[in-house]
N, C-alpha and C positions, 0 to 999 in steps of 0.2 A: 532560539534553539537551545539557548543555555539552561533553560528551565524545562524539565520533562516531568510528566505525570507517571506514576508507576503503573505497571501493567498496561502500557499503551493508553493512558489517559482514562483510567478505570472511573466510571461515574459513581457518585454517591448515591444518587436517586435515579430510579428508572421511571420512564413514562408509563410503563405497564408491567405488571407482575400478576400472573394468573395461570391457570391450567384448563385442560379440557376444551370444550367447544369455544369457550370465550377467547382462549389463546389462539385457536385456529382462526377465528374470525378476525381477530386483531392483526395477525401476521399476513393473512390474505389481503386485508385492507392496506396495511403498511407497504407491502411490496406490489400492489395493484395487479394481482393475478391469483388464480387458484393453485395453491401450492400443493395440494393433495396430501396434507398431513395425515398419516395413517396411524391407527391403533391408539393405544393410551397416550394421552398428551400430558407429559409432566409439567412442572412449573416453568414457565417462560418469563425471562426478564428482558425487556427491550427499551432502548432509549435512542432517539434520533435528534441530530442537529442538521438543519438545512441551510445551505449558503450558496447562493449564485448558481442554482441548478444542480448542485451536487448534494448528496445526503450522507452524513456520517453516522452509522449506526453502531450500537453495541448491543449484541444479542447473546444471551446465555440461556441454554436449555438443559436443564438439570438431569433429565431421563433420556433413554434411548428414543430415537425418533427416526421416521422414514418419510420421504416425500417423492411425489410424482407430479412435478410442477409443469404448468403450462408456461409459454414464454413470458418474461417480464418485460415491462415498458422501459426499463432502464438496463444498463450494464452494471453488474455488481461484482466487485473484486472483494474476495474474502481473506482477511488475515486471521489465522487460527492462533488464538491466545492460549487456549487449554483444550485438551481432548483431541479427537480425531473426527474427521468428516470426509465423505466421498461425493463426488459428482459424476454422473455419467450423461454424456450427450454425444449424439451421432456414433454410438457404440464405443466411444472413448471414455474410459474411466480414469479419474485422477483422485488419489488419496492424499489428504493433507493432515498434518499433525501440528503441534505446538511449534510456532516459528515459521510455518510454511504460508505461502500466498498462493491463491488459485482464482482464476476467473470462473464464476459460476456457470455462465453460458454466453454465447454470442447473440447478436440481435435476432429476434424471431425464433429462438431455439428453445423447445421444451428441454427439461432435464430432470433427472431423478437422482436419488442417493439417500444418504442419511448418516447417522452417527449415534454414538452410545451415550451421548451427553457431551456438550461442548460449549466454549466461550469464544466468540469471534467478533471481530470488527468488519462490518460490511460497509464498503463505500460505493454508492450508487451514483453513476454518471449519466445525466440525462441525454436524450438524443439531441436536443439543441446544442448543449455544450460540446458533445463529441463531434457534431457536424461542424461546428466553428473551428475546432482543431484540425479536422481533415481538410477543411477549405484552407487553413494556413499553409498546409503542406502541398496541397493539390486542389485548386479551385475547381478543377474539372470532375472532381469526385464528391460523392456524398456518402452518408452512412450506409446507404444501400449497397455500396460497393465494397464495404469493409468485410474481410474474411480473415479469421483468425487461423494461423497455422498450428497454434498450440495454446492450451488454456492454462499453462503454467509459465512462469518467468523464463526469460531466455537463459538466465544464469542466476546463481545465488546473489551476486552483486547487484544485478537488475532488481531482484526482489528487494534487496536492501534499500536501493535508492527509491523504490515506490514507497516503501514504508516510511522512509524519512520524509518524503513529501507530504503523505497523509498525516504524519505526526505534527508537521508544521501547520498545514492548511486546515486540519480538522480540529486544531485547538480552539478554545472558546474565543469567539470573536471580540475584539476591542470596541469600545463605544467609539462612534464617530467614523467607522470604516465606510467609505462611499461605495456605492453600488458598482461603479466602474472598476474599482479595485478588487471587489469581490469577483466580478466577472472575469477579470484577468487572471485571478488566482485559480478559478475553476477551469479556465481554458488550459492553464499550465498543467493542472492535474490531469486533464484529458490527454495532453501531449505526453505526460509521464506514462499513462495507461498504454498508449500506442507504442511507446519505446520500451515497455516492459514485457509485452506479450507479442511474439512474432505475428506478423500480419502482412497484408499485401499492400498496405499504404506506405508505411515507413520503409525506407530503403529504396523506393522507386527514384530513379534518377531524375524524373521529371519534377519532382517536389523539392529537389535540393536547392536550386536557385531561388525558388519561390519562399522557401523556409528562411532563407537569409534575409528577407525584406523585413522581417520582424526581429531586428538586431538584438534587443534586450533579452527577450525570451530565448532567442536562438542561443545566446551566449550561455544562459542557465542550462539549457538542455545539452549543449555540447560539453560544458563542464561536468554535468552528471555523467555523461558517457565516459569521459575520462576517468572520473572517480570509480566509476563501475569497473572499468578495465584494469585499473592500477591502484585499487584500494590497499593492496598488500605491499605495494612499492614505497620507497621514500619519495613523497610527493609533497612539494611546496606549492603555496599559492602562486608563486611566480611561474612555476612549471605549468600549472593549469592555465594561468592567464596567457602565457606564451602560445600554448597550443590552441587557445581560443582566439588568438590573434587580437587580444585587447591588452590594455594595461591592467596592472593589479588593482588600481582604483576603479576601473570600469567593471572588473569582475566583482569587486565587493559591492559596488552599487547595484549591479544586476540582481545579486542574491538578496540584498536588503529590500529591494523593490518588490520581488516576486516571491520570496519565501520568508522574509523578515528575519533573516539570520545572516551570519557571515559564512563564507565559503569554508572556513575552517571548522566552524561548529557543524556544518552539514557533513564534512568529510568525517569528523569524529563519530557522528551519529550512524553513518553508514558503516564504519569500521566496528562500532560497538555492536551493531545487529550481526555482522559477519562473526565476530567472537562468539556471541550468543548461538549461532547455528553450529560452529564446530564443537562447542561445548555440549550442546544437547545431542549431537551426533556421536560424541565419544571419540572423535577422530584425533584428538590431542591427548597426550599423557597427563598434562598438568594445566592449571589455570594460567600459570606464568607463561608456558609455551604459547597458549592461544592469544594471550595479551600481547606478547612480544611479536607475534605474527602480524599483528595490525597496528604496531607502533604505539601500544600503551605501556610506558616504561615507569610510570609511577603508580605502584600497587595500590596505594590508599585511595588516590583520586579515581583510578579505574574502577575499583570495588564499588565506591560511592555511587559513581555514575551508573554503573551496571545495575545496582540495586535500585536506583530511583526509576530506571526505566522498566526492568523486568521483575521487580518485586521480590527478589531473592538475591543472595550472594552467588557470584560465579561458581564458587565451589559446590553449592547446592545443585546447580544445573548439571555439573559434571558427574555428581554422585548419582543423580537420577538416571543419567544415561548409562551408567554401568551397572545399574541395578536390574 
């Protein structure tokens, strides 16, 4: 996690660039359903990486677009990088803009919406991968039992931890990564999805004891919840390890194994995302106030890390919020 690509790993080359009916057919095929893309279809830029039953997409549509889609065969979580987009399902409409995260739809659920042009990162989780994660929590349930109470993250920190996981697992694969390792990473991503969006599977007391059987991934998930709840507090690795009931060495090993980073690097990335949120919302008077709130006390290093991830200086984000 020490190395981050700008603008959430902006690809230099897209798999597809085109417009009109060609773009409609490409996207319908890519997402396995009739998206019902309406009206003039501006230029579409799309790229996909697939790994262990999970797809990591970058999608940019330059002009306004509307859609009235049938249900997709995968769950798709959308991270908005630029522009605005809205989704409506079961009479519930969620609007997302730069820095927001939203679940496009639940299983078997049509959806509609649109935007005026946007750049998004779409993470698709297959039925097989999500079912395996649900079985970890409660073997008596399947994806057919899953019901989401909300299609937006439970909290800003929950959204930040989701994006941190996708940043790590969606990075270009290293040579020699074994299939078992990919499957474990994909399952962890599915667990992160279930812990990000409120639903009827996570939080059920029947799954608590079973969830503890998978000690290594359980440690990572518990640490993520601690970071989510206390990202603005003075939080050391010893604090996190103590609350996870493991040694600091075990905590380091768990993060290295499943996210290929240190707990400290993960905490900094979540905090960086939270700084970005308060700057774009204009809820702080200065960049320094935002940085200090989340324990960034070295202005030069903070600005460099921020620029590497978000493609602009923190001051530029704050200026846009006030304009």
